[in-house]
C-alpha positions as CSV (number, residue, x, y, z in Angstrom):
1,M,27.9,4.1,-4.1
2,G,28.0,1.0,-1.7
3,E,25.6,-1.9,-1.2
4,L,22.4,-1.7,-3.2
5,F,19.0,-3.1,-2.4
6,I,15.9,-4.0,-4.5
7,G,12.4,-3.5,-3.4
8,L,9.4,-5.4,-4.8
9,M,5.9,-4.4,-4.2
10,S,2.3,-5.4,-5.4
11,G,-0.4,-3.6,-3.6
12,T,-4.1,-4.3,-2.8
13,S,-5.1,-2.7,-6.3
14,A,-3.4,-5.9,-7.9
15,D,-2.3,-4.1,-11.0
16,G,1.3,-5.1,-11.2
17,I,4.8,-5.2,-9.6
18,D,6.8,-2.0,-8.7
19,A,10.7,-2.8,-8.7
20,V,13.1,-0.2,-7.4
21,L,16.9,-0.2,-7.0
22,M,18.0,1.7,-3.9
23,A,21.1,3.0,-2.1
24,F,21.1,4.1,1.6
25,D,24.1,6.3,2.2
26,P,22.6,6.9,4.7
27,A,19.7,8.8,3.2
28,P,17.5,6.6,0.9
29,K,18.3,7.2,-2.7
30,L,16.2,6.0,-5.6
31,L,18.5,4.8,-8.3
32,A,16.2,3.0,-10.9
33,T,12.7,1.8,-11.2
34,H,10.7,-0.9,-13.3
35,Y,7.1,-1.7,-13.6
36,T,5.6,-5.1,-14.7
37,P,1.8,-4.9,-15.2
38,Y,-0.2,-8.1,-14.6
39,A,-2.1,-9.5,-17.5
40,D,-5.8,-9.1,-17.2
41,S,-6.3,-12.8,-16.7
42,L,-3.6,-13.0,-13.8
43,R,-5.3,-9.9,-12.3
44,S,-8.7,-11.4,-12.4
45,R,-7.3,-14.7,-10.6
46,I,-5.7,-12.5,-7.9
47,R,-8.9,-10.6,-7.3
48,R,-11.0,-13.7,-7.4
49,F,-8.8,-15.5,-4.9
50,A,-8.6,-12.5,-2.7
51,S,-12.5,-12.2,-2.5
52,A,-14.2,-13.2,0.7
53,A,-16.4,-15.5,-1.2
54,Y,-13.7,-17.7,-3.0
55,A,-13.3,-21.2,-1.9
56,A,-13.4,-23.7,-4.7
57,D,-10.0,-25.4,-5.2
58,A,-8.5,-22.8,-3.0
59,I,-5.2,-24.7,-2.0
60,D,-4.5,-25.8,-5.6
61,E,-5.0,-22.2,-6.8
62,L,-3.1,-20.7,-3.9
63,G,-0.1,-23.0,-4.6
64,A,0.0,-22.2,-8.4
65,L,-0.7,-18.5,-7.8
66,D,2.2,-18.4,-5.3
67,A,4.6,-19.9,-7.7
68,E,3.7,-18.0,-10.7
69,L,3.8,-14.6,-8.9
70,G,7.3,-15.7,-7.6
71,Q,8.4,-16.1,-11.2
72,L,7.0,-12.6,-12.1
73,F,8.6,-10.9,-9.1
74,A,12.0,-12.5,-10.1
75,A,11.6,-11.4,-13.7
76,A,10.9,-7.9,-12.5
77,A,13.9,-7.8,-10.3
78,L,16.1,-9.0,-13.2
79,A,14.5,-6.5,-15.7
80,L,15.2,-3.7,-13.2
81,L,18.9,-4.7,-13.1
82,E,19.2,-5.0,-16.8
83,E,17.5,-1.5,-17.4
84,A,19.8,0.0,-14.7
85,R,22.9,-1.8,-16.1
86,V,23.8,-2.9,-12.7
87,G,25.1,-6.5,-12.1
88,P,23.5,-8.7,-9.7
89,A,26.7,-9.0,-7.5
90,R,26.2,-5.5,-6.5
91,V,22.9,-6.1,-4.8
92,K,22.8,-7.0,-1.2
93,A,19.3,-8.1,-1.1
94,V,15.9,-8.0,-2.4
95,G,13.0,-7.0,-0.2
96,S,9.8,-8.5,-1.5
97,H,6.5,-7.6,-0.1
98,G,4.5,-10.0,-2.3
99,Q,0.8,-9.8,-3.1
100,T,-1.8,-9.6,-0.3
101,V,-4.4,-12.1,-0.8
102,R,-6.0,-11.9,2.7
103,H,-5.5,-9.6,5.7
104,R,-7.3,-10.7,9.0
105,P,-5.3,-9.1,11.8
106,R,-8.3,-9.4,14.2
107,G,-10.2,-12.4,15.6
108,P,-9.2,-15.3,17.6
109,H,-6.5,-16.6,15.1
110,P,-5.2,-13.3,13.4
111,F,-3.3,-13.9,10.2
112,T,-2.1,-12.0,7.0
113,L,-1.1,-13.7,3.9
114,Q,1.2,-12.4,1.1
115,I,2.2,-14.6,-1.8
116,A,4.9,-14.6,-4.6
117,D,7.0,-17.4,-3.4
118,A,10.4,-16.0,-2.2
119,N,12.2,-19.3,-2.8
120,V,11.4,-19.0,-6.4
121,I,12.6,-15.3,-6.6
122,A,15.9,-16.4,-4.9
123,A,16.4,-19.4,-7.1
124,R,15.5,-17.4,-10.4
125,T,17.8,-14.3,-9.4
126,G,20.6,-15.9,-7.4
127,L,20.0,-13.0,-4.9
128,T,19.3,-13.1,-1.3
129,V,15.6,-12.4,-0.8
130,V,13.9,-10.9,2.4
131,A,10.1,-11.6,2.5
132,D,7.2,-12.3,4.7
133,F,7.6,-9.1,6.5
134,R,4.0,-8.7,8.1
135,R,3.5,-12.0,9.9
136,R,5.9,-11.4,12.9
137,D,4.1,-8.2,13.7
138,V,0.8,-10.0,13.7
139,A,2.2,-12.7,15.9
140,L,3.1,-10.1,18.4
141,G,-0.5,-8.9,18.6
142,G,0.0,-6.2,15.9
143,Q,-2.0,-5.3,12.9
144,G,0.9,-6.1,10.5
145,A,0.1,-2.9,8.8
146,P,0.9,-0.3,7.9
147,L,4.6,-1.2,7.9
148,L,6.1,1.7,6.2
149,P,5.9,4.5,8.8
150,A,9.4,3.6,9.9
151,F,10.6,4.1,6.4
152,H,8.5,7.2,6.1
153,R,10.4,8.5,9.2
154,A,13.9,7.7,7.7
155,A,13.1,9.1,4.1
156,F,10.7,12.0,4.9
157,G,11.0,13.0,8.6
158,H,12.1,16.5,9.6
159,A,13.9,17.7,12.7
160,S,11.8,20.8,13.3
161,E,8.5,20.3,11.3
162,E,5.5,18.0,11.7
163,R,4.6,16.3,8.5
164,V,1.9,13.7,7.3
165,V,2.5,11.1,4.6
166,V,-0.7,9.9,2.9
167,N,-0.3,6.8,0.9
168,I,-3.3,6.1,-1.4
169,G,-3.1,2.6,-2.8
170,G,-6.1,0.2,-2.9
171,I,-6.3,1.1,0.7
172,A,-5.3,4.4,2.1
173,N,-3.1,5.0,5.2
174,I,-1.4,8.0,7.0
175,T,1.8,8.4,8.7
176,L,2.2,11.1,11.4
177,L,5.7,12.3,11.6
178,P,6.4,14.7,14.5
179,P,9.7,16.4,15.0
180,Q,10.1,14.3,18.2
181,G,8.2,11.6,19.6
182,E,6.6,8.6,18.5
183,V,5.6,8.1,14.9
184,R,1.9,7.0,14.5
185,G,-0.1,5.8,11.5
186,F,-3.0,3.5,10.3
187,D,-5.1,2.8,7.5
188,T,-7.9,5.2,7.0
189,G,-10.2,3.1,4.9
190,P,-10.6,2.7,1.0
191,G,-8.2,4.5,-1.2
192,N,-8.6,3.3,-4.8
193,V,-10.2,0.1,-4.4
194,L,-13.8,1.1,-4.6
195,M,-13.3,3.8,-7.2
196,D,-11.2,1.3,-9.4
197,H,-14.1,-1.3,-9.1
198,W,-16.7,1.3,-10.2
199,S,-14.5,2.3,-13.1
200,R,-14.1,-1.4,-14.4
201,E,-17.9,-1.8,-14.1
202,H,-19.2,1.4,-15.5
203,Q,-16.2,2.7,-17.8
204,G,-14.7,-0.6,-18.8
205,K,-11.3,0.8,-17.7
206,P,-9.0,-0.3,-14.8
207,Y,-9.2,3.1,-13.2
208,D,-10.6,6.6,-13.5
209,S,-7.7,8.5,-15.2
210,E,-7.2,11.6,-13.0
211,G,-10.5,11.4,-11.6
212,A,-12.1,12.8,-14.6
213,Y,-15.3,10.5,-14.6
214,A,-15.9,11.3,-11.0
215,A,-15.5,15.1,-11.7
216,T,-18.4,14.9,-13.9
217,G,-20.8,13.6,-11.1
218,R,-22.4,15.0,-8.0
219,V,-21.8,13.6,-4.5
220,D,-24.8,11.8,-3.1
221,D,-24.9,13.0,0.4
222,A,-27.3,10.4,1.7
223,L,-25.1,7.6,0.1
224,L,-21.9,9.3,1.5
225,T,-23.4,9.4,4.9
226,R,-24.3,5.7,4.8
227,L,-20.8,4.7,3.7
228,L,-19.2,6.8,6.4
229,A,-21.3,5.2,9.0
230,D,-19.3,2.1,8.8
231,P,-17.8,1.5,12.3
232,Y,-14.2,1.3,10.9
233,F,-14.0,5.0,10.3
234,A,-14.7,5.8,14.0
235,A,-12.5,3.0,15.5
236,P,-9.5,4.2,17.1
237,P,-5.9,3.2,16.0
238,P,-4.1,0.9,15.8
239,K,-6.2,-0.5,12.9
240,S,-5.8,-1.7,9.4
241,T,-8.1,-3.0,6.7
242,G,-8.3,-4.4,3.1
243,P,-10.5,-5.3,0.4
244,E,-11.8,-8.2,2.6
245,H,-13.9,-5.2,4.1
246,F,-14.2,-2.5,1.7
247,N,-15.3,-4.4,-1.4
248,A,-18.0,-4.6,-4.1
249,A,-20.3,-6.4,-1.7
250,W,-19.9,-3.8,0.8
251,L,-20.7,-1.0,-1.6
252,E,-23.8,-2.9,-3.2
253,Q,-25.3,-3.3,0.2
254,A,-25.0,0.4,0.8
255,L,-26.4,1.2,-2.6
256,G,-29.4,-1.0,-2.1
257,T,-32.0,-0.8,-4.8
258,S,-32.1,2.9,-5.4
259,R,-31.2,4.0,-8.9
260,R,-28.3,6.5,-9.2
261,K,-26.4,7.9,-11.9
262,P,-23.0,6.1,-12.2
263,E,-21.0,9.3,-12.4
264,D,-22.7,10.4,-9.1
265,V,-21.6,7.2,-7.3
266,A,-18.1,7.7,-8.8
267,A,-18.1,11.2,-7.3
268,T,-19.3,9.9,-4.0
269,L,-16.7,7.2,-3.8
270,A,-13.9,9.8,-4.5
271,E,-15.5,12.0,-1.7
272,L,-15.5,8.9,0.7
273,T,-11.8,8.5,0.2
274,A,-11.0,12.3,0.5
275,R,-13.2,12.7,3.6
276,S,-12.0,9.7,5.5
277,I,-8.3,10.7,4.9
278,A,-9.0,14.3,5.8
279,E,-10.9,13.5,8.9
280,A,-8.1,11.3,10.0
281,V,-5.5,14.0,9.4
282,R,-7.5,16.6,11.3
283,R,-8.3,14.4,14.2
284,Q,-4.7,12.9,14.5
285,A,-2.5,15.7,13.5
286,P,-4.5,19.0,14.0
287,G,-1.5,21.2,13.9
288,V,0.2,19.8,10.7
289,K,1.0,22.2,7.9
290,R,2.4,19.8,5.3
291,V,1.1,16.7,3.8
292,Y,2.7,14.6,1.3
293,A,0.8,12.1,-0.9
294,C,2.1,9.0,-2.5
295,G,0.6,5.8,-4.2
296,G,-1.5,5.9,-7.3
297,G,-4.1,8.0,-5.8
298,A,-1.5,11.0,-6.0
299,H,-2.3,11.2,-9.6
300,N,-6.0,11.4,-9.2
301,M,-6.3,15.2,-9.7
302,H,-10.0,15.3,-8.7
303,L,-9.2,13.3,-5.5
304,M,-6.3,15.6,-4.7
305,A,-8.3,18.7,-5.3
306,R,-11.0,17.4,-3.0
307,L,-8.5,16.5,-0.3
308,A,-6.8,20.0,-0.6
309,S,-10.3,21.6,-0.2
310,L,-11.0,19.6,3.0
311,L,-7.6,20.5,4.6
312,P,-7.6,24.2,4.3
313,G,-4.4,26.0,5.4
314,I,-2.3,22.8,4.8
315,T,0.1,22.5,1.9
316,L,-0.6,19.3,-0.1
317,A,2.1,18.0,-2.3
318,S,3.5,14.6,-3.5
319,T,6.5,12.9,-2.1
320,A,8.4,13.8,-5.3
321,A,9.0,17.1,-3.5
322,L,10.9,15.1,-0.9
323,G,12.9,13.1,-3.5
324,I,11.0,10.0,-4.0
325,D,8.4,9.8,-6.8
326,P,4.9,8.7,-5.3
327,D,4.8,5.7,-7.6
328,W,7.8,4.0,-6.0
329,V,7.5,4.8,-2.3
330,E,6.1,1.5,-1.2
331,A,8.7,-0.5,-3.1
332,A,11.4,1.7,-1.9
333,G,10.3,1.0,1.7
334,F,10.6,-2.8,1.3
335,A,14.1,-2.3,0.0
336,W,14.9,-0.4,3.1
337,L,13.1,-3.1,5.4
338,A,15.2,-5.7,3.7
339,R,18.3,-3.7,5.0
340,E,16.9,-3.4,8.3
341,T,16.4,-7.2,8.6
342,L,19.9,-8.0,7.5
343,E,21.4,-5.5,9.8
344,R,19.1,-7.2,12.5
345,R,17.4,-3.9,13.4
346,P,13.6,-3.9,14.0
347,G,11.3,-2.9,11.1
348,N,8.1,-2.4,12.8
349,L,6.7,0.3,15.0
350,P,4.4,-0.7,17.9
351,S,3.2,2.8,18.1
352,V,1.7,2.2,14.8
353,T,0.6,-1.5,14.6
354,G,0.1,-2.2,18.3
355,A,2.5,-5.1,18.5
356,A,3.8,-5.9,21.9
357,Q,7.3,-5.1,21.0
358,Y,9.7,-4.0,18.4
359,S,10.9,-6.9,16.1
360,I,13.1,-7.8,13.3
361,L,10.8,-8.5,10.3
362,G,10.8,-11.0,7.5
363,A,12.4,-14.3,6.6
364,I,15.7,-14.5,4.8
365,H,16.1,-16.7,1.6
366,P,19.8,-17.0,0.6
367,G,20.7,-16.7,-3.0
368,K,23.4,-18.7,-4.6
């Protein structure tokens, strides 16, 4: 089977750690998976730290959270290997995305910050760890996101068919995969982040399972128009965003003082995600016939139904149809990026991020 790679990922939803065991011979092959949920207290700390308003004791909290997440990411990698009954000696490297706590790719001093100390992961596992994938692209004038379109091309591209991959995590992004020519992609706006917030506030649940709650409401057209008026949606790519922009405060400002049924707001937030994705697909890939969804949003049946309705004539399926379960695509992508780094091949796509050039991504932390 050859060399194996581990991919570790936690997205903007901050719900837990996805761990995958991958082989590339040469096509990507998913061998095993493991999921480590965050405890509620840790999830709250991450969200509090990632909020734009958080400042008190920030340096101490950052250092402690970085180390604690490093320990959890290491434990997830070791648990994956134990469940897969694979010895660490067979693993070439771990590709760890870490946990994003701030993404500011614009402004006079652009930066992006992912934590989960790779030194801790390497020390705890004894494995070589490749991490800190995004900052080199930002240093080259890029957005640092989305980074997985290059992997999408390797895993899902087709020699004679145009395809679009839609990743719906906390933030949603699309990858445009033409049969020939440049791959393109960008963040379309909120994915699950606002829907999850509303579910926590009004259902006491971390997310709206299958979109059942949103399906009971009616879309508030006036609210939807107000939300879609945000300049981000009309801005041309390359572009990326995060919960620094699309967050509870942003939603509350749009809601104002008007009283609305909570289920109607839930329906409107689902429609916001569906409309912003569909509009991006129609505008950027007008001839596409197949769209493949991944990320947690792929399990939201109400959201998928709305997206299918807004994309008539297009076949909408999950990436499972192409060989990788939608829950594990991002982690698989960072295993692939780790391999690219060790082989000294560029991992970014300037056509996606806007970086000045192709670049090898990530920092290598040797194991034992």
